[in-house]
N, C-alpha and C positions, 0 to 999 in steps of 0.2 A: 044876235049879232055874232058872227064868227070872228075869232081872235087869232093873232099871230100869223104863222105861215099857212094856216088852214084856209084862210079866206081866198088866197090867190088861185088855188087849184081845187076849190070845191071839196075839201076834205081829203084830197089825195096824199097829203103830207102827214098822215097819221102814223106811217111806218117809221122805222129808224133812220131812213135816208130818203133823199128826194127820189120820186118815182122816175122810171126810165121812159119818159115821154119825149117826143121830138122837140117840143118847145122848151122843155127843161134842159135837154141836151144842149140846145143852142145857147141858153142862158148860162149854163155851166161853162161852156167853151168861152163865151164872151167875158165872164168874170175872171177866168184864169188868164185870158189874154190881156185884160185890163190891168191885172196885178203885175204881169210881166212888163208891159209897156210903161207903167207908172213907177214901179218899185224895183224892177229887174229881178224879181223872184220868179223862177220858172216852175210852175206846178202843172204845166200842160200835159205832161206825160206821166202824171201820177195815176194810180189805179182809181177808176171812177167811183167804185163802191165806197171806198174810204172818203173820198172827197165829198161825195153827196151827203154822207152822214155828218161830216164836220161843217159843211156849209149850211145844212138845215139847223144845226145847233146854233150857229152864228145868227141866222135869220131870227130864230126864236129869242135869242138873248138881246138883240137890238130891235126887236119888234118890227121887223121888215117883212111885209106880206109877200114880197117877191124878191127874187135874186137881183133883179134890176135895181130895186131900191137899195139892197145891200151893197151892190156895186157902186152906186152913187155915193153912199156914205163912206165906204172904205177909200174911195179915190180922193175924198175931200177932208176926211177926218182922220188924223194920224192915230188917235187912240183906238178907233174902230179897226183900222188896218193892223195895228200891233196886236190887238186881241185876236183877230181872224188869223193872223200869221201864226200865233201861238197854237191855235187849233190845228192848222194845216201841217205844222212841223212835228206834231205828235211827240212831245217831250216826255218819255217814260223810260226810266232807267233805275238801276240799283247797283250797289257794289257787288262784284263777283256774281252777277246774275247768270243763271245756269252754271252752277259750280263745276259740273262735269266738263264744260268747255275749258275752263281755266285749268282743271286738272290735266286735261289732254295737252294743253299748251305746255304745262310744266313738265310732263313726262315725255312728250314726243317732239315738241318743237324746241324747247329751251336747249336740249343737248346739241342741236344743230346751231342754234344762235350763239352758243359759247365759242364756236370756231371762228367767229368774226371779231376783228380787233375793235370795231365800233359798230353800233347798232342804231337803226332808225325804224321806228314803228309809226304807222299811220292809223289812227282811230277815226274812221270816216263816219260822220253823223254822231258826234260825241255827246249830244244832248247836254245835260247839266254836269258832265264830267266824271260820273261814277266809274265808267269803264276805263277811262284813261288812268284814273288814280288806281284802279284795281290792277292794271297792267304794270304801273310803276311800282306798286307794292310787291307784286310777283317778281319783278326784275330785281328789286332790292333784296328780297329773300333769297334769290338765286345768285346774289353777288354780281349782278350785271348792270345795276342802275347807273353806276358812275360812267359807264361807256355807252349809255343808251339815251337817245333823244326821241321823245314821243311827240308827234304832230297830232293834235286833236282838233278836228274841224267840224263845223256845223254851219248852217245857213242862218240860224237864229242868233242875233246879237244878244238877246236877253239870256238865252241859254248859255252862251259863251261867257257872259259876265258872271253868271252864277258859278260856272265851272272854274273860272279863274280864281274866284274867292275861296273855293275849297271848303265851304261851310255847309253842313247838312244837319237836319233835325236829329236830336238825340234819340227820339223815339224810333228812328229807322235803324239804329245801331244793332239791336239784337238780330235783326234779319241780316244785316251786313256781316255780323260776326259769324252767324251760322253758315252763311254762304262761303265765307273765307275758310272756315274749318273744313267744309265738305270739298272745297277745291284743292285740298292738300296744303293749306297755308301752314307756314312754319312760325311758331311762336303765337303771340296774341295780336289780333288786329289793333288792340288798344295801344300797341307800341308805335303806331303810325299816326296818332292824332291826340289832341288835347281837348278836354271837355270843359265847357263853361256854360252855366245856366242851362238852357234847353237846346244847345247846339254843340257840334264838334267842329274843330278846325284841323284839317289835315296838315301834316308836317311840311315845313318849308322845303326840306330836302326833296320831297316828291314833286312839289310845284316847280322847282328849279329845272327839272328834267322834262317838263311838258311845255310845249308851245301851243297855245290856243289861237285858232285863226278861222276867219270866215272863208268858207269854200263850198261851192255848189257842185254836186255830182251831175246836175242837169246842164250846166253851162261852162264850168271851169275845166282847166286842163291839169295834167300831172305837174307837180311842183318839186318832187324829190324822188330819188331812188331809195327804196326801203326794203327791209328784210321781212317785215310782217305787216300785213294790212288786216285790221279787225273792223269789219263793218257788219254789225248785227242788228237785226230788227229794223232795218231801214228800207231794204229793197222790196220788202213785202208791200210797200206803199207805191211802188213804181210799176208801170206797165212793162211789157216785154221789151219794147224798144229802149226804154230808159235803163232797164236792168242791163241790157247788153252794152249800153254806153258805159255804165259804171264798171262792169266787168272788164271792159276794154281799158279803162283808166287803171284799174288795179293790176291788170296784166302788164301794162306799160310801166307802172311804178315799181313793181317787184323786181328785184334782182333775180338772176338765175337761181333756181331752187329756193326762192323765197316762199313765204307761206301766206295763205288767205284764210281768214276765219269769218264765217257767216252765222246768221241766226238759225234757231232750231227749225224754223219754217221756210228757210231759204235754201236754194241749191243752185249749183252751177250746171246741173244736168239740163240738157236741151237748150242751153244758152249758146250764143254764137262763139263764145270763147271757152267752151267746155274742153276743147282739145288742147288748150294751153296748160292744163293742170292735171295732176294726179291726185287721187284721194289719199289722204293720210289717216284721218279719223272720220269715216263717213257719218257715223251717228252724231258726232259733235260738229259736223260741217266744217272740217279743216282740210284745206287743199294745199298742194305744193306746186309752184310754178315749175314747169319742165325746164331742164337745163338747155 
């Protein structure tokens, strides 16, 4: 007797993701449409390869032989939907991730940010908050935190709750500390948190400068003018049309000569909004909005 997802497709699901067959394509589109209609989360323009891999994992976890059965369960069972949502939103982050990116911000972007009397930063797709807190620490070290407001947004309520708490496992701290050092951090990262038992709690002064909020790059609009947008390792999960929509939002949100930072595998090149920006640090994927 065949088990799990293998049974519905005669063994075709042995790979890492759902196979690219017409009937599977239809079911994937249907389940994404169902999620949008029922819960108003829009994954319809996310990259198909990533979606297939995560949907297959959900099918196996909930012992659903077909996507149709998974769809029925997530429409009727809140716990199933929340679990699948966590899969689809890909919550992976760490403090000062890709230290060279933060070093480039410190050396090439901060000098320009100093010229503004007040600063607003948008961290789009903030996950569990590590990048927002990293930017807050960077701004504090550069003497800019008191005039900075950071908007940290995500579509996952669970991730936002964790981010607002500012609590992280202590076993992650050595990695955080090394990233901070490599990013050109001033002083010790330990100056910005207190440790208790097996967790750390980030300082209240950092939290006070961050506003965590629900926002979807798929469906929502611009909510503020900002001097810096940092959206890293989010757009790789979007198809070209959704990437262009996100770039349009960032272009609209940024003030003249504002900055955009992307992930190491993301680029403005070939996008519909490439002409809106100049490259500042090509290797670190930092761009500047044209004046």
